C-alpha positions in Angstrom: 33.0 5.1 -13.6 29.7 3.3 -13.0 26.1 4.1 -13.3 23.7 2.3 -11.0 19.9 2.9 -11.2 17.9 1.8 -8.2 14.2 1.3 -9.1 11.0 0.3 -7.4 9.7 1.4 -4.0 11.5 4.6 -3.1 12.1 3.7 0.6 13.5 0.2 -0.3 15.5 1.5 -3.2 17.2 4.1 -0.9 18.0 1.4 1.6 19.4 -0.9 -1.2 21.4 2.1 -2.6 23.1 2.6 0.8 23.9 -1.1 1.1 25.2 -1.4 -2.4 27.5 1.6 -2.2 28.8 0.4 1.2 29.7 -2.9 -0.4 31.7 -1.0 -3.0 33.6 1.0 -0.4 31.4 4.2 -0.5 29.4 5.7 2.3 26.2 7.2 1.0 26.2 9.8 3.8 29.5 11.2 2.5 28.3 11.6 -1.0 26.4 14.7 -2.4 22.8 14.0 -3.0 20.9 16.1 -5.5 17.1 16.1 -6.1 14.4 18.3 -7.5 15.5 21.6 -9.1 19.1 20.8 -8.3 19.2 18.0 -10.9 20.7 20.1 -13.7 23.9 19.8 -15.7 25.4 22.9 -14.0 24.9 21.6 -10.5 25.8 18.0 -11.3 29.0 18.7 -13.3 31.3 19.5 -10.3 30.5 16.2 -8.7 31.2 14.0 -11.7 35.0 14.0 -11.6 37.2 12.0 -9.2 38.6 13.8 -6.1 42.2 13.8 -4.9 41.7 10.4 -3.4 40.3 8.5 -6.4 36.7 7.5 -7.1 34.0 9.7 -5.7 30.3 9.6 -6.3 27.0 11.3 -6.4 23.5 10.3 -5.6 20.7 11.7 -7.9 17.1 11.4 -7.0 14.8 11.6 -10.1 11.6 11.9 -8.0 9.6 14.7 -9.7 12.3 15.2 -12.3 12.1 14.6 -16.1 15.7 14.1 -17.2 16.4 14.7 -20.9 18.8 12.7 -23.1 21.6 15.2 -22.5 21.4 14.9 -18.8 21.4 11.1 -18.9 24.4 11.1 -21.2 26.2 13.4 -18.8 25.5 11.0 -15.9 26.4 7.9 -17.9 29.7 9.3 -18.9 30.8 10.4 -15.4 34.2 9.4 -14.1 32.7 8.6 -10.7 30.0 6.3 -9.3 26.6 7.7 -10.1 23.7 6.2 -8.1 20.3 7.1 -9.4 17.0 6.7 -7.5 14.3 6.3 -10.2 11.2 4.7 -8.8 9.3 4.0 -12.1 11.6 4.7 -15.1 10.0 4.7 -18.6 11.3 2.2 -21.1 13.6 4.8 -22.7 15.5 5.3 -19.4 15.6 1.6 -18.7 17.4 1.0 -22.0 20.0 3.7 -21.1 20.5 2.1 -17.6 20.9 -1.4 -19.1 23.3 -0.2 -21.9 25.4 2.1 -19.9 25.2 0.7 -16.3 23.1 -1.6 -14.3 19.6 -1.7 -12.7 19.0 -2.8 -9.1 15.2 -3.2 -8.6 13.4 -3.0 -5.2 9.9 -4.3 -5.7 7.6 -3.6 -2.8 4.8 -5.6 -1.2 1.4 -4.1 -1.7 -1.3 -6.6 -0.5 -1.8 -6.8 3.3 -0.6 -10.4 3.6 2.6 -9.5 1.6 3.2 -6.4 3.8 2.8 -8.6 6.9 5.4 -11.0 5.6 7.7 -8.1 4.9 7.3 -6.9 8.5 8.0 -10.4 9.8 11.2 -10.6 7.8 12.4 -7.2 8.8 11.8 -8.0 12.4 13.9 -11.1 12.1 16.7 -9.0 10.5 16.5 -6.4 13.4 16.1 -9.2 16.0 12.8 -7.8 17.1 10.4 -10.2 18.9 7.1 -9.3 17.3 4.5 -12.0 16.9 2.7 -12.3 13.5 -0.5 -10.6 14.8 1.6 -7.5 15.8 3.2 -7.5 12.4 -0.3 -7.8 10.8 -1.5 -4.8 12.9 1.4 -2.7 11.4 0.4 -3.8 7.9 -3.2 -2.8 8.6 -2.5 0.7 9.9 0.3 1.7 7.6 -0.7 -0.3 4.4 2.1 0.1 1.8 3.9 2.9 3.8 7.0 0.8 4.4 9.0 3.9 5.6 6.3 4.5 8.3 6.5 0.8 9.4 10.3 1.0 9.6 10.1 4.1 11.7 7.8 2.3 14.2 10.1 -0.7 14.3 13.0 1.5 15.1 11.0 2.9 18.1 10.2 -0.6 19.2 13.9 -1.6 19.1 14.5 0.8 22.0 12.0 -1.1 24.2 12.0 -4.5 25.7 10.0 -7.2 24.0 8.3 -9.5 23.3 5.7 -7.4 21.5 2.1 -8.5 21.1 -0.5 -6.7 18.9 -1.8 -4.9 22.0 1.7 -3.7 23.0 2.5 -2.5 19.6 -0.9 -0.8 19.3 -0.2 1.2 22.5 3.2 2.3 21.2 2.0 3.2 17.7 -1.3 4.7 18.9 -3.3 4.2 15.7 -6.6 2.4 15.1 -6.7 0.1 12.1 -8.5 1.8 9.2 -12.0 0.6 8.5 -12.6 -1.9 5.7 -15.9 -1.7 3.9 -15.9 -5.3 2.8 -15.1 -6.4 6.4 -18.0 -4.1 7.5 -20.4 -5.8 5.2 -19.0 -9.3 6.0 -19.5 -8.7 9.7 -23.0 -7.3 9.1 -24.2 -10.3 7.1 -22.6 -12.7 9.6 -24.8 -11.1 12.4 -22.0 -9.2 14.1 -23.4 -5.7 14.3 -20.8 -4.5 16.9 -17.9 -5.4 14.6 -19.7 -3.9 11.6 -20.4 -0.6 13.3 -16.8 -0.4 14.6 -15.6 -0.8 11.0 -18.0 1.9 9.9 -16.9 4.3 12.6 -13.3 3.8 11.7 -14.0 4.6 8.1 -15.8 7.8 9.1 -13.1 8.8 11.6 -10.5 8.4 8.9 -12.2 11.0 6.8 -14.2 8.8 4.4 -17.1 10.8 2.9 -20.4 9.2 4.0 -22.0 9.7 0.6 -19.1 8.0 -1.1 -19.3 5.2 1.4 -23.0 4.7 0.6 -22.0 4.6 -3.1 -19.4 1.9 -2.2 -22.1 -0.1 -0.3 -24.4 0.1 -3.3 -21.6 -1.1 -5.6 -20.4 -3.8 -3.3 -24.0 -5.1 -2.6 -24.6 -5.1 -6.4 -21.7 -7.5 -6.7 -23.0 -9.5 -3.7 -26.5 -9.8 -5.3 -25.0 -10.9 -8.6 -22.9 -13.5 -6.8 -26.1 -14.8 -5.1 -27.6 -15.1 -8.5 -24.5 -16.9 -9.9 -24.6 -19.4 -7.0 -28.3 -20.1 -7.7 -27.5 -20.7 -11.4 -24.2 -22.6 -11.2 -23.9 -23.9 -7.6 -20.5 -23.5 -6.0 -18.7 -20.6 -7.7 -14.9 -20.0 -7.4 -13.3 -16.6 -7.0 -11.9 -16.7 -10.5 -15.2 -17.5 -12.1 -16.9 -14.8 -10.1 -14.3 -12.2 -11.2 -14.7 -13.2 -14.8 -18.5 -13.2 -14.7 -18.7 -9.9 -12.8 -16.0 -8.2 -14.8 -14.1 -7.1 -11.7 -10.7 -7.8 -10.2 -10.2 -11.0 -8.1 -10.2 -9.2 -4.7 -13.6 -7.6 -4.8 -15.0 -10.7 -6.4 -13.6 -12.9 -3.5 -15.0 -10.5 -0.9 -18.4 -10.3 -2.5 -18.6 -14.1 -2.7 -17.7 -14.4 1.0 -20.8 -12.2 1.8 -23.0 -13.9 -0.8 -22.4 -17.4 0.6 -24.3 -16.3 3.8 -27.3 -15.0 1.8 -30.2 -16.3 -0.3 -32.5 -14.5 -2.7 -35.0 -13.4 -0.1 -32.4 -11.9 2.2 -30.5 -10.1 -0.5 -33.8 -8.5 -1.7 -34.5 -7.3 1.8 -31.0 -5.9 2.1 -31.2 -4.1 -1.2 -34.5 -2.5 -0.1 -32.9 -1.3 3.2 -29.9 0.1 1.2 -32.3 2.0 -1.1 -34.2 3.4 1.9 -31.0 4.5 3.6 -29.8 6.1 0.4 -33.0 8.1 0.0 -32.9 9.1 3.7 -29.4 10.6 3.3 -30.4 12.4 0.1 -33.5 13.9 2.0 -31.4 15.3 4.7 -31.0 12.7 7.4 -27.6 12.8 9.1 -25.4 10.6 6.9 -23.5 9.0 9.7 -26.8 8.1 11.5 -28.3 6.7 8.3 -25.3 4.5 7.6 -25.0 3.2 11.1 -28.8 2.4 11.2 -28.3 0.6 7.8 -25.4 -1.5 9.0 -27.3 -2.6 12.1 -30.3 -3.5 9.8 -28.0 -5.6 7.6 -26.9 -7.5 10.7 -30.3 -8.9 11.6 
């Protein structure tokens, strides 16, 4: 009867699916849902014909499934509503959806600022009184895990607001993950306490110390090149830095933020300290101790 493919972020697509079916007089909870190994012609066929009371429907989740042409044709020719969850369909499936039905996309925010904005809008929809700082905290600790954020908002809905960052943090019980660029930024700004806090969060989250040292080396190589760019060209924009360094805009922007606090003499000193810490770790010094000592040295 109708084929509807819901693409994009799986959590948002599932929500959109339920809303769309409801608007068409169908309750997603009443429909059979097939996923994984159950997505076969034999298991689907009994659900593709109308029931005694007219149009029925079926929900098919393609996560981890590679449907062939025959299966797609079977679904497209069904006499009931077929709602498909297909997060990232290839072009061949997109063509089938467009030719035989419709596509309802659900793009998801990925950058921290965009996720924060999504939380703010969802709070308005749920009439939850979270301030923006609290929304930013959820974006920090959950990243692009929108389902995790939605679950925490459902918990908060059972409590009395308003909700500040501190209140939400007590309910959620998670520390924000460390940020290696924030760590270096705090260090070069002379804030060793904040820099060490970022380092400890990174280590607590399971980051490998040797990989972290590799990240510090890479990030400081960008910083050093940014210092050189500024000496040669004066004020350098994020876009110019990204082009000259051959990296994406975000690391270029962060490297520039650190580089603007440094000059050639200071960057040379920092690079020497990084080299010494790297050698100390490779010679058997406790990696966590070596990294913490390095971060403090970069802060002075």
